[in-house]
N, C-alpha and C positions, 0 to 999 in steps of 0.2 A: 706301862708308861704311855704307850701309844693311845690306849683306850682313854686314859685320863686326859691326855693332851687334846684328843678329839672332843672329849666332853667339855673341856675348858673352852675350846674354840667355839663349840656349839653354843655354850652358855653366853659367851661374849657376843656372838652373832645375834642370839635371841634378845639379849639386853639392848643391843644397838637398835634392833627393830622396834622394841617397846619405847625406847627414847624417841625414835623418829616419829612413831605414832603419837606419842604424847605431845611433841612439838607441833604436829599437824593439828591435833585437836585444840591445843592452846591457841594457835593462830586463828582458829575458826570460832573461838568463843568470844562473844561480844563483851567488851569491858568498857565501863564508863571512861571516856577519854577526855581529860581536862587540858590536854596539850594543844588541841587544835585552836587556832586563832579564830576570832569571830568571823573573819572573811572566809576562812576555810569551812567553817560550819555552814555559812550561808551558801557556799558553793555546792556543798553536798545536798542541802535542803532544796535548792533550786533544781538540781538534777532530778531529784525525786519528784518535784512538782511538775516537771515536764511530762510525767506519766499519767497525769490526771486532768480532768476537764476544768476543774477549778481548784486553785491552790492559794493558800494564804500562809504567810510566814510572819510570826511575831518575834520581835527582838527587844532586848533590854537596852538601857542607855549605852552600854558598851558594845552593842552589836551582837551579843550572844543570842543564839536561837532559843526562844522560850516557848513558842507555840507553833503547831503545824496542823493545818486543816487540808484534808485530801477528799475531794468530792467528785464523784461521777454521777450524772443524772441525765435522764433522757431529754430534759428540757434544754440542755446545753449542747446536745449533739449537733444540731443544725449550725450553731455558731462556731463551735471549736472542733467538731469532728469526733470520731470515736477515739477513745484512749484506753490503753490496757489496764491502767491502774497500778498501784503498788502491791507487791506480793510479800510473802513471808520473808524472803531473802532481803527485800528492801527494808522491811521493818527492823532488821538487825542493825541497820545503820543509824537508827535512832540513838543507839548507845554513844554516838559521837557528840551528842548534845547534852552535856552534864547539867545545864540550866533549864532543861525542858520542863514546863509546868502545865502545858495544855495540849491535848491531841483530840482530833475529831476525824473519824473515818466514816465515809459514806459510799456504799456500793463498791468496796474494794475487794479484790480476790485474796483475802487473808484468812488465817485460821488461828487455832490455839498456839501452834508452834511459834508463829511470828509475834503474836500478841504477848507472849511470855516475856518479851524484852521490857515490857512496861513494869515488870517487877523490879527493875533496876531504878525506878523512879518513885519511891514510896512517898515523895513529897508532891506528887502531881496535884494540881488544883482543879483541873477540868478534864473530863473525858466525855466523848460522844461516840456512840455506836449506832449508826443508821444503816438501814438496808443491809444487814449483815449476811444475808444469804442470796443476794441478788446477782452479784457479779459472777461470771463464769470462772470457776476455779476456787471460789470461796468455800471454805470447809470448816468454819467455826462450829464447834460442838455446843450443845446447850450449856456446858460448863465454862465457856470462854470467859464469862463475866467474873469468875472467881479471881481473875488477875487483879481486880481492884480491891479485894479484901485486905484490910489492914491499912489502907490509904486514908488516914484520919484527917489529912489536910485538904481532901477534896471539897470543893465549893460548888461545883456544878456536875451533875450526872445526867446524861441524856441517853435513853435506850428507846429508839424510835424506828418505826416503819420496817421492822424485820418480818414482813408478811410471810416469807417462805420458810421461816424457822418454826418448827413445831413446838419448841419450848426454849426458854432462857431461864436457867436455874438460879434466879436471884434469891430464892428461898434458902439456898445454901450459904448465902453471905452472912457473916457474923457481925460485921461492922464493929461499933457504930460509925456513922459519918457525921460527927457533931458540927462540922463547919459548912455542910451543904446548905445553901440558901435557894438554889434552883434545882428542881427535880422534874424531869420529863420522862413519862412512862407510857408504854404503848403495847399493842399486841406483840407477841403472843402471851403476855403476862396475864395470869388469872387474877380474879379479884383478891384472893388470899395473898398471892405474890405481891400485888400492888400494895396491900396493907402492910406486908412484911417490910418492903422498902421504905414506906412512910415511917414505920416505927424506928427504923435505923437512922432516920434523918429528922430528928425532932425540932430542928431550927429552920426549917424551910419557910421562906416567905413567898416564893413563886412556884406554883405547882401546876403542871400540865398533865392531864390524863386523856390520852388519845384512845379512842375505841375501847373505853374502859367498861368493865363488867361490874364495877362496885355498885352496891345497892344503896338505897337511900339511908338505910340503917348504918352502913359502913361509912357513908359520907358524913353522917352525924358524928361518928367516931373520929373521923379525920379532923373535924373541927376541934376536938378535944386534944388530939395527938399533936396538932400543929397550931399552938396558940399564937404564933407570930405570923401566920399566913395572911398575906395582903392581896395576892393575885391568884385566882383560880381559873384555869382554862379547862373546860369540861366538854368532852365529846363522848357521850354515852354510846355503847354498842347497842343500838336499838333506839328506843324512844326516850326523850327527856320527859320525866314524870313530875307531877306536882310535888310528890314526896321529895324529889331531889331538891326542889326549890325550898321547901319547908325545912329541910335539913341544914340549910345555910344559916338559919337564924342563930346557930350556936357559934358562928365564926366571928369572934370578937373584933378582929382587926381587918377583916376583908374590905378592901377598897375597890377591887376590880373583879367582876365575875363575867366571864366570856363563854356562854354556851355555844357549842359549835355543831353545825351540820345536822340538826334535828329537823325532821320533816313534819312532825305532828304539831298540832296547835294546842295551846293550853289557855284556859280562861284566865281572866284577871282575878276574879274571886276564886279562892281555893287553888290558885296557881301563882301567877306573877305577883300578886299582892304580898306574897311571903317576903319578897325582897324589900318591901317597905319596913319590915320588922328587923332588918339587919341592924346590929349595934351601930350607933353613930360614932365616927372617929372622933377622938379627942381633939380639941382645938389646939393648933400649933402655938 
């Protein structure tokens, strides 16, 4: 009997420990919280905003937090001083904003663990990932971008200026993202990865390609993949070539073409003249 009693006591003690552990884990798990008032949401957002050099908070008509922009940039240091930025633990607090529709992170010390909170917002409309490996303590892996897969309501995707990352595995995204109208892509994406993202976003009207490796042949394909494209911001990695310009002739609705930071010169004949062959927009 003594042995059984001791075993029962031990079992109860073990059970109590597991219950306690469960409660601790439960309390640490981020859960979308609809109980916070708009004022309480704004208070939390402003507290996070104090950790960055530039902060923007968007609100709906009722005052609920709908958008958050966190930016650290060397151009701001002289005016506002150094800021630590938000980290993974801070990102967990985004779960307090059930109406969150837009986020933008620039040079923040965050990684995959913190960004996982975005999975709680499948209805996000805008995401921006800038300078993802620049901040001290940043530890995003090449697979961090997987967090947006399945977000079919996205309208804006920006992946830009992540110079210190060796790769961002957008090629693993399955998509599609049928509502995206603005797409911004940059290094370290390869030409094939860039094309993969474009195929996932067939309704883009505004496309920015920074330091892109896409060839003139691929640019021609982009004209077919994005029949609604109106604005193209093109910064080739290397020289702007006459073939790039000729490829634009297939862009049926292109209204604005902005070539960026090219140092070579191109002649009018066999070069810039190609732009005169762009389809004329239909009269309003």
